[in-house]
C-alpha positions, 0 to 999 in steps of 0.5 A: 500500500505504501507504493500507491499514489496518495489519492489511491491510498486515501480511497483504499482507506475509505473502502476499508472503513466501509467494509468493501470486500477486496476479492468480491465484486457485487455492484447493486443494480438500479432499474429506475435511472433517469436515462432520458433527462437533462444529463443524457440530453447534454452528454449524448453528442459529446459521448458520440464524438468521444466514441468516434475518437476512440474507435480504434483504441479499444476503449469504452466510454461511460456516463454515470449519474451523480451517485456513480450509477452507470447510465450509458456505455459505448464499447466496440472492441469485443473482448473488452465488451465481454469483460465489462459485462462480466464485471458488470460495467453496464448501465444500471449498475452502481460503481460507487466506492461504497459498493465496489471499492476504488475505481475511477467512477466511484473515486471521482464521485467521492472527491469531485476530481479527475481520477485515474485508476490503473490495474492493481490500484483498484481495490477489488481484484476483479477490476485489476485487468482494466484502467479507467479515467473519470472526470466529474460533471459539475452544474455551473449554475448550482455547483452540484455534481451532476454526473461523471464521464469515464474512459475504460481500457485494458490496463496495459493500454492505460495512458495519461491521455485518458485523463485529458480526454475525460476532462475535455468531455466533462467541460463540453457536457457542462457547457451543454448543460448550461445551454440547455438550462431553463430560461430562469436559470439563464437569466439568473446566471446572466445577472450574476455574471454582469454583476461579477464583471465589476470585480473585487466585490463579494456578491451572492446570487440566492434563489430557492434551489441555487446559490452562486457566489464570487470568490470574494464572497466565498472567502468572506462568508463561513457556512454559518454566514451563508445561513445568516445572509439567506435568512436576512435576504428572505426577510428583506425580499418580502417587500419585493423592493431593493433594500439595504441592511446591516447584519452581524456575521458569525465572527462578530464582523458587521456587514452591509448587505444590499439586496436586489430582487431578480426574477420571481424567486432570486435576489442579488446580494452584495456584501461589504464588511463595515466593522472588522471587529464588531465586539471591540466596544463590548466588555470582555464577557464570554458565555463561559463567564456566565456558565453558558455553553458556546464560543461563537462570536455572535452569541458572545456578543449578545452575552456581553451586550446584555451584561453591559445593560444589566450593569447600567440597570437598563431595561432590555427587550430580548427577542429571538426564535422559540427555544434559543434560550432567551430566559436562560441568558437573562437568568445567567446574567442575573446570577453572575452579578446578583446571585443573592437577589430575587429573580422573578419570571412573570408569565402571560397566564399569571395574574399581573397585579398579584405578580407585580406586587410580588416583584422585587422591591430592593436593589439588584433584583431582576424581573423577566416579563416573558412572552410579553406579546401574549399579555392581555390588555388588562395585564399590560395595564397592570404592568405599565402601572407597576413599571411607572411606580418603580421608575423613580428608583432606577437602581431598584430592579432590572427589567428584561422583556422577552418576545418571539422574533418578529412579534408585535410588542405594544407601543406602551411597552416599547416606549419603556424599552430603550434597547433590543437584543436578538439571541441568534438561532442555533443554525447561526452558531452551529459550532456551539453544538459541540459545547452545548451537547456535553453541557446538556448531557451533564445536566440530564444524567445526574452523575451517570457517564454518558457522552456523545459519540463522534458519529452522533455528534456529526449528525447533530452538527448537520441538523438545522435545529428549527427548534433551536437549543430547546429542540437539541435538549429534547433530542438528547433526552430522547437519546438518553432514554435509549442509551443509559450509559456509554456513548450515544450513537446515531441510532439513539437519536430521534429521526429528525436529527438525521435530516437537515431540512431548514424549515418546519415540516408538516405533520405528514412530511415529518412522518414520511421523513422519520420512516425513511430515516428508520429504514436507512438506519435498519439497513445500515444506510443501504438506500436500495434496501431501504426503498424495498423495505418501504415499498418505494422506488429507488428514484423516489427514495433518492428524491426524498432523501434530497428533499429532506436533506437526510444525512448519510446514515451508513 
C-alpha cells in the first residue's frame, strides 16, 4: 500500500472503513435511472464524438449519474465488451466506492476530481485487468455534481491521455448543460455574471434551489454566514423592493448587505464588511463567564451586550426564535452579578397585579416579563402601572422583556424599552453544538457517564435545529432514554436529527421523513434496501432523501 499514489491510498482507506470486500465484486443494480433527462440530453453528442475518437483504441466510454450509477456505455472492441459485462460495467449498475471499492467512477464521485485508476490500484481484484479515467460533471449554475464521464481500457493500454480526454468531455457536457438550462436559470446566471464583471466585490446570487457566489464572497462568508445572509435576504425580499441592511456575521464582523430582487424567486446580494471587529466596544464577557455553553462570536456578543445593560440597570427587550434560550441568558446574567437577589419570571397566564406586587422591591433584583406579546390588555395595564411606580428608583430592579422574533410588542411597552437584543438561532452558531451537547448531557444524567459519540455528534452538527437549543435538549433526552450509559450513537437519536431540512415540516412530511430515516438506519444506510423495505422506488427514495436533506446514515 505504501507504493500507491496518495489519492489511491486515501480511497483504499475509505473502502476499508466501509467494509468493501477486496476479492468480491457485487455492484447493486438500479432499474429506475433517469436515462432520458437533462444529463443524457447534454452528454449524448459529446459521448458520440468521444466514441468516434476512440474507435480504434479499444476503449469504452461511460456516463454515470451523480451517485456513480452507470447510465450509458459505448464499447466496440469485443473482448473488452465481454469483460465489462462480466464485471458488470453496464448501465444500471452502481460503481460507487461504497459498493465496489476504488475505481475511477466511484473515486471521482467521492472527491469531485479527475481520477485515474490503473490495474492493481483498484481495490477489488476483479477490476485489476482494466484502467479507467473519470472526470466529474459539475452544474455551473448550482455547483452540484451532476454526473461523471469515464474512459475504460485494458490496463496495459492505460495512458495519461485518458485523463485529458475525460476532462475535455466533462467541460463540453457542462457547457451543454448550461445551454440547455431553463430560461430562469439563464437569466439568473446572466445577472450574476454582469454583476461579477465589476470585480473585487463579494456578491451572492440566492434563489430557492441555487446559490452562486464570487470568490470574494466565498472567502468572506463561513457556512454559518451563508445561513445568516439567506435568512436576512428572505426577510428583506418580502417587500419585493431593493433594500439595504446591516447584519452581524458569525465572527462578530458587521456587514452591509444590499439586496436586489431578480426574477420571481432570486435576489442579488452584495456584501461589504463595515466593522472588522464588531465586539471591540463590548466588555470582555464570554458565555463561559456566565456558565453558558458556546464560543461563537455572535452569541458572545449578545452575552456581553446584555451584561453591559444589566450593569447600567437598563431595561432590555430580548427577542429571538422559540427555544434559543432567551430566559436562560437573562437568568445567567442575573446570577453572575446578583446571585443573592430575587429573580422573578412573570408569565402571560399569571395574574399581573398579584405578580407585580410580588416583584422585587430592593436593589439588584431582576424581573423577566416573558412572552410579553401574549399579555392581555388588562395585564399590560397592570404592568405599565407597576413599571411607572418603580421608575423613580432606577437602581431598584432590572427589567428584561422577552418576545418571539418578529412579534408585535405594544407601543406602551416599547416606549419603556430603550434597547433590543436578538439571541441568534442555533443554525447561526452551529459550532456551539459541540459545547452545548456535553453541557446538556451533564445536566440530564445526574452523575451517570454518558457522552456523545463522534458519529452522533456529526449528525447533530448537520441538523438545522428549527427548534433551536430547546429542540437539541429534547433530542438528547430522547437519546438518553435509549442509551443509559456509554456513548450515544446515531441510532439513539430521534429521526429528525438525521435530516437537515431548514424549515418546519408538516405533520405528514415529518412522518414520511422519520420512516425513511428508520429504514436507512435498519439497513445500515443501504438506500436500495431501504426503498424495498418501504415499498418505494429507488428514484423516489433518492428524491426524498434530497428533499429532506437526510444525512448519510451508513
